[in-house]
Biotite code that builds the C-alpha atoms (Angstrom):
import biotite.structure as struc

atoms = struc.array([
    struc.Atom([12.994, -19.634, -2.986], chain_id="A", res_id=1, res_name="UNK", atom_name="CA", element="C"),
    struc.Atom([12.031, -20.934, -6.594], chain_id="A", res_id=2, res_name="UNK", atom_name="CA", element="C"),
    struc.Atom([13.209, -24.472, -7.836], chain_id="A", res_id=3, res_name="UNK", atom_name="CA", element="C"),
    struc.Atom([14.579, -24.506, -11.305], chain_id="A", res_id=4, res_name="UNK", atom_name="CA", element="C"),
    struc.Atom([15.050, -27.722, -13.114], chain_id="A", res_id=5, res_name="UNK", atom_name="CA", element="C"),
    struc.Atom([18.251, -27.759, -15.448], chain_id="A", res_id=6, res_name="UNK", atom_name="CA", element="C"),
    struc.Atom([18.059, -30.537, -18.274], chain_id="A", res_id=7, res_name="UNK", atom_name="CA", element="C"),
    struc.Atom([21.449, -30.861, -20.032], chain_id="A", res_id=8, res_name="UNK", atom_name="CA", element="C"),
    struc.Atom([23.533, -34.103, -20.727], chain_id="A", res_id=9, res_name="UNK", atom_name="CA", element="C"),
    struc.Atom([26.358, -32.535, -19.976], chain_id="A", res_id=10, res_name="UNK", atom_name="CA", element="C"),
    struc.Atom([27.541, -32.584, -16.122], chain_id="A", res_id=11, res_name="UNK", atom_name="CA", element="C"),
    struc.Atom([29.835, -29.450, -16.878], chain_id="A", res_id=12, res_name="UNK", atom_name="CA", element="C"),
    struc.Atom([26.854, -27.242, -18.367], chain_id="A", res_id=13, res_name="UNK", atom_name="CA", element="C"),
    struc.Atom([24.697, -28.752, -15.177], chain_id="A", res_id=14, res_name="UNK", atom_name="CA", element="C"),
    struc.Atom([27.431, -27.505, -12.618], chain_id="A", res_id=15, res_name="UNK", atom_name="CA", element="C"),
    struc.Atom([27.429, -23.949, -14.187], chain_id="A", res_id=16, res_name="UNK", atom_name="CA", element="C"),
    struc.Atom([24.054, -23.323, -14.525], chain_id="A", res_id=17, res_name="UNK", atom_name="CA", element="C"),
    struc.Atom([23.374, -24.410, -11.150], chain_id="A", res_id=18, res_name="UNK", atom_name="CA", element="C"),
    struc.Atom([26.142, -22.626, -9.464], chain_id="A", res_id=19, res_name="UNK", atom_name="CA", element="C"),
    struc.Atom([24.846, -19.414, -11.280], chain_id="A", res_id=20, res_name="UNK", atom_name="CA", element="C"),
    struc.Atom([21.211, -19.940, -10.125], chain_id="A", res_id=21, res_name="UNK", atom_name="CA", element="C"),
    struc.Atom([22.101, -20.544, -6.527], chain_id="A", res_id=22, res_name="UNK", atom_name="CA", element="C"),
    struc.Atom([24.314, -17.676, -6.279], chain_id="A", res_id=23, res_name="UNK", atom_name="CA", element="C"),
    struc.Atom([21.462, -15.872, -6.903], chain_id="A", res_id=24, res_name="UNK", atom_name="CA", element="C"),
    struc.Atom([19.120, -17.767, -4.472], chain_id="A", res_id=25, res_name="UNK", atom_name="CA", element="C"),
    struc.Atom([17.438, -20.346, -6.792], chain_id="A", res_id=26, res_name="UNK", atom_name="CA", element="C"),
    struc.Atom([17.111, -23.964, -5.558], chain_id="A", res_id=27, res_name="UNK", atom_name="CA", element="C"),
    struc.Atom([18.224, -26.393, -8.527], chain_id="A", res_id=28, res_name="UNK", atom_name="CA", element="C"),
    struc.Atom([17.682, -29.977, -9.394], chain_id="A", res_id=29, res_name="UNK", atom_name="CA", element="C"),
    struc.Atom([19.211, -31.544, -12.548], chain_id="A", res_id=30, res_name="UNK", atom_name="CA", element="C"),
    struc.Atom([18.324, -34.149, -15.156], chain_id="A", res_id=31, res_name="UNK", atom_name="CA", element="C"),
    struc.Atom([20.536, -35.782, -17.718], chain_id="A", res_id=32, res_name="UNK", atom_name="CA", element="C"),
    struc.Atom([18.226, -36.273, -20.342], chain_id="A", res_id=33, res_name="UNK", atom_name="CA", element="C"),
    struc.Atom([14.528, -35.843, -21.665], chain_id="A", res_id=34, res_name="UNK", atom_name="CA", element="C"),
    struc.Atom([12.798, -38.988, -19.695], chain_id="A", res_id=35, res_name="UNK", atom_name="CA", element="C"),
    struc.Atom([14.657, -38.032, -16.472], chain_id="A", res_id=36, res_name="UNK", atom_name="CA", element="C"),
    struc.Atom([13.451, -34.210, -16.892], chain_id="A", res_id=37, res_name="UNK", atom_name="CA", element="C"),
    struc.Atom([9.758, -35.519, -17.044], chain_id="A", res_id=38, res_name="UNK", atom_name="CA", element="C"),
    struc.Atom([9.916, -37.802, -14.162], chain_id="A", res_id=39, res_name="UNK", atom_name="CA", element="C"),
    struc.Atom([11.390, -35.032, -12.275], chain_id="A", res_id=40, res_name="UNK", atom_name="CA", element="C"),
    struc.Atom([8.830, -32.189, -13.053], chain_id="A", res_id=41, res_name="UNK", atom_name="CA", element="C"),
    struc.Atom([6.105, -34.505, -12.382], chain_id="A", res_id=42, res_name="UNK", atom_name="CA", element="C"),
    struc.Atom([7.428, -35.327, -8.669], chain_id="A", res_id=43, res_name="UNK", atom_name="CA", element="C"),
    struc.Atom([9.088, -32.093, -7.884], chain_id="A", res_id=44, res_name="UNK", atom_name="CA", element="C"),
    struc.Atom([6.985, -29.417, -10.216], chain_id="A", res_id=45, res_name="UNK", atom_name="CA", element="C"),
    struc.Atom([9.564, -27.054, -10.500], chain_id="A", res_id=46, res_name="UNK", atom_name="CA", element="C"),
    struc.Atom([8.983, -23.177, -11.068], chain_id="A", res_id=47, res_name="UNK", atom_name="CA", element="C"),
    struc.Atom([10.779, -23.348, -14.196], chain_id="A", res_id=48, res_name="UNK", atom_name="CA", element="C"),
    struc.Atom([12.727, -25.933, -16.382], chain_id="A", res_id=49, res_name="UNK", atom_name="CA", element="C"),
    struc.Atom([15.857, -24.943, -18.516], chain_id="A", res_id=50, res_name="UNK", atom_name="CA", element="C"),
    struc.Atom([15.858, -27.526, -21.321], chain_id="A", res_id=51, res_name="UNK", atom_name="CA", element="C"),
    struc.Atom([18.889, -28.448, -23.635], chain_id="A", res_id=52, res_name="UNK", atom_name="CA", element="C"),
    struc.Atom([17.756, -29.596, -26.932], chain_id="A", res_id=53, res_name="UNK", atom_name="CA", element="C"),
    struc.Atom([20.398, -32.125, -28.327], chain_id="A", res_id=54, res_name="UNK", atom_name="CA", element="C"),
    struc.Atom([20.597, -35.139, -25.761], chain_id="A", res_id=55, res_name="UNK", atom_name="CA", element="C"),
    struc.Atom([20.782, -38.945, -26.111], chain_id="A", res_id=56, res_name="UNK", atom_name="CA", element="C"),
    struc.Atom([17.217, -40.829, -25.948], chain_id="A", res_id=57, res_name="UNK", atom_name="CA", element="C"),
    struc.Atom([14.331, -38.118, -25.846], chain_id="A", res_id=58, res_name="UNK", atom_name="CA", element="C"),
    struc.Atom([15.740, -34.636, -27.075], chain_id="A", res_id=59, res_name="UNK", atom_name="CA", element="C"),
    struc.Atom([14.390, -31.549, -25.708], chain_id="A", res_id=60, res_name="UNK", atom_name="CA", element="C"),
    struc.Atom([11.978, -30.723, -28.211], chain_id="A", res_id=61, res_name="UNK", atom_name="CA", element="C"),
    struc.Atom([10.333, -34.106, -27.254], chain_id="A", res_id=62, res_name="UNK", atom_name="CA", element="C"),
    struc.Atom([10.388, -33.422, -23.745], chain_id="A", res_id=63, res_name="UNK", atom_name="CA", element="C"),
    struc.Atom([9.015, -30.130, -23.754], chain_id="A", res_id=64, res_name="UNK", atom_name="CA", element="C"),
    struc.Atom([6.142, -31.106, -26.037], chain_id="A", res_id=65, res_name="UNK", atom_name="CA", element="C"),
    struc.Atom([5.346, -33.638, -23.555], chain_id="A", res_id=66, res_name="UNK", atom_name="CA", element="C"),
    struc.Atom([5.420, -31.385, -20.620], chain_id="A", res_id=67, res_name="UNK", atom_name="CA", element="C"),
    struc.Atom([3.040, -29.160, -22.326], chain_id="A", res_id=68, res_name="UNK", atom_name="CA", element="C"),
    struc.Atom([0.746, -31.566, -22.886], chain_id="A", res_id=69, res_name="UNK", atom_name="CA", element="C"),
    struc.Atom([0.545, -32.935, -19.271], chain_id="A", res_id=70, res_name="UNK", atom_name="CA", element="C"),
    struc.Atom([-1.905, -31.142, -17.328], chain_id="A", res_id=71, res_name="UNK", atom_name="CA", element="C"),
    struc.Atom([0.275, -31.510, -14.187], chain_id="A", res_id=72, res_name="UNK", atom_name="CA", element="C"),
    struc.Atom([3.505, -29.876, -15.964], chain_id="A", res_id=73, res_name="UNK", atom_name="CA", element="C"),
    struc.Atom([1.766, -27.761, -18.846], chain_id="A", res_id=74, res_name="UNK", atom_name="CA", element="C"),
    struc.Atom([1.787, -24.483, -16.876], chain_id="A", res_id=75, res_name="UNK", atom_name="CA", element="C"),
    struc.Atom([5.824, -24.722, -15.859], chain_id="A", res_id=76, res_name="UNK", atom_name="CA", element="C"),
    struc.Atom([7.764, -22.424, -18.242], chain_id="A", res_id=77, res_name="UNK", atom_name="CA", element="C"),
    struc.Atom([10.563, -23.951, -20.189], chain_id="A", res_id=78, res_name="UNK", atom_name="CA", element="C"),
    struc.Atom([13.451, -22.188, -21.639], chain_id="A", res_id=79, res_name="UNK", atom_name="CA", element="C"),
    struc.Atom([15.410, -23.702, -24.135], chain_id="A", res_id=80, res_name="UNK", atom_name="CA", element="C"),
    struc.Atom([19.166, -23.593, -24.067], chain_id="A", res_id=81, res_name="UNK", atom_name="CA", element="C"),
    struc.Atom([21.153, -25.077, -27.128], chain_id="A", res_id=82, res_name="UNK", atom_name="CA", element="C"),
    struc.Atom([24.601, -24.672, -29.243], chain_id="A", res_id=83, res_name="UNK", atom_name="CA", element="C"),
    struc.Atom([22.288, -24.774, -32.228], chain_id="A", res_id=84, res_name="UNK", atom_name="CA", element="C"),
    struc.Atom([22.234, -21.129, -33.797], chain_id="A", res_id=85, res_name="UNK", atom_name="CA", element="C"),
    struc.Atom([19.366, -21.647, -36.359], chain_id="A", res_id=86, res_name="UNK", atom_name="CA", element="C"),
    struc.Atom([16.389, -19.724, -36.734], chain_id="A", res_id=87, res_name="UNK", atom_name="CA", element="C"),
    struc.Atom([14.382, -22.865, -37.505], chain_id="A", res_id=88, res_name="UNK", atom_name="CA", element="C"),
    struc.Atom([15.370, -24.421, -34.113], chain_id="A", res_id=89, res_name="UNK", atom_name="CA", element="C"),
    struc.Atom([14.266, -21.156, -32.033], chain_id="A", res_id=90, res_name="UNK", atom_name="CA", element="C"),
    struc.Atom([10.858, -21.432, -33.936], chain_id="A", res_id=91, res_name="UNK", atom_name="CA", element="C"),
    struc.Atom([10.449, -24.876, -33.189], chain_id="A", res_id=92, res_name="UNK", atom_name="CA", element="C"),
    struc.Atom([11.277, -24.805, -29.767], chain_id="A", res_id=93, res_name="UNK", atom_name="CA", element="C"),
    struc.Atom([8.811, -21.926, -29.065], chain_id="A", res_id=94, res_name="UNK", atom_name="CA", element="C"),
    struc.Atom([6.135, -23.948, -30.800], chain_id="A", res_id=95, res_name="UNK", atom_name="CA", element="C"),
    struc.Atom([6.741, -26.868, -28.727], chain_id="A", res_id=96, res_name="UNK", atom_name="CA", element="C"),
    struc.Atom([5.685, -24.985, -25.734], chain_id="A", res_id=97, res_name="UNK", atom_name="CA", element="C"),
    struc.Atom([9.044, -23.004, -24.696], chain_id="A", res_id=98, res_name="UNK", atom_name="CA", element="C"),
    struc.Atom([8.799, -19.431, -23.308], chain_id="A", res_id=99, res_name="UNK", atom_name="CA", element="C"),
    struc.Atom([12.241, -18.467, -24.293], chain_id="A", res_id=100, res_name="UNK", atom_name="CA", element="C"),
    struc.Atom([15.393, -19.906, -26.341], chain_id="A", res_id=101, res_name="UNK", atom_name="CA", element="C"),
    struc.Atom([18.980, -19.142, -25.234], chain_id="A", res_id=102, res_name="UNK", atom_name="CA", element="C"),
    struc.Atom([22.166, -19.387, -27.128], chain_id="A", res_id=103, res_name="UNK", atom_name="CA", element="C"),
    struc.Atom([25.274, -21.565, -25.126], chain_id="A", res_id=104, res_name="UNK", atom_name="CA", element="C"),
    struc.Atom([27.190, -20.020, -23.784], chain_id="A", res_id=105, res_name="UNK", atom_name="CA", element="C"),
    struc.Atom([25.203, -18.246, -21.627], chain_id="A", res_id=106, res_name="UNK", atom_name="CA", element="C"),
    struc.Atom([26.541, -15.740, -19.203], chain_id="A", res_id=107, res_name="UNK", atom_name="CA", element="C"),
    struc.Atom([25.322, -15.813, -15.640], chain_id="A", res_id=108, res_name="UNK", atom_name="CA", element="C"),
    struc.Atom([23.400, -12.332, -15.758], chain_id="A", res_id=109, res_name="UNK", atom_name="CA", element="C"),
    struc.Atom([21.619, -13.529, -18.986], chain_id="A", res_id=110, res_name="UNK", atom_name="CA", element="C"),
    struc.Atom([20.788, -16.931, -17.480], chain_id="A", res_id=111, res_name="UNK", atom_name="CA", element="C"),
    struc.Atom([19.516, -15.292, -14.269], chain_id="A", res_id=112, res_name="UNK", atom_name="CA", element="C"),
    struc.Atom([17.686, -12.669, -16.170], chain_id="A", res_id=113, res_name="UNK", atom_name="CA", element="C"),
    struc.Atom([16.002, -15.286, -18.191], chain_id="A", res_id=114, res_name="UNK", atom_name="CA", element="C"),
    struc.Atom([14.889, -17.271, -15.025], chain_id="A", res_id=115, res_name="UNK", atom_name="CA", element="C"),
    struc.Atom([13.459, -14.322, -13.463], chain_id="A", res_id=116, res_name="UNK", atom_name="CA", element="C"),
    struc.Atom([11.468, -13.133, -16.252], chain_id="A", res_id=117, res_name="UNK", atom_name="CA", element="C"),
    struc.Atom([9.821, -16.214, -17.126], chain_id="A", res_id=118, res_name="UNK", atom_name="CA", element="C"),
    struc.Atom([8.885, -17.320, -13.457], chain_id="A", res_id=119, res_name="UNK", atom_name="CA", element="C"),
    struc.Atom([5.176, -17.526, -13.232], chain_id="A", res_id=120, res_name="UNK", atom_name="CA", element="C"),
])
């Protein structure tokens, strides 16, 4: 069973994503900000990370960049999920090390498909 780290400052989004993935056999763990995400990623080594962009403290771009630079976490695929609908954000996110970029609201089937498609 693959472990997915869900990083979002919204408890509602954490719940929605966790529920959708757990229904399809994934194990999930959640973080509320970039700093917590990095700590969990280093200790749990998830198979994939779903990363929100706009969060208090360290944002998703900064966290993704740090994960990509860390030899322990560099191979973990990061799928960015955000409400921002700007091409520049998508390009920026992909340059920071993300493998895919999804727009909220994400329906369950698109979320599961993105996770399955990006697992190493």
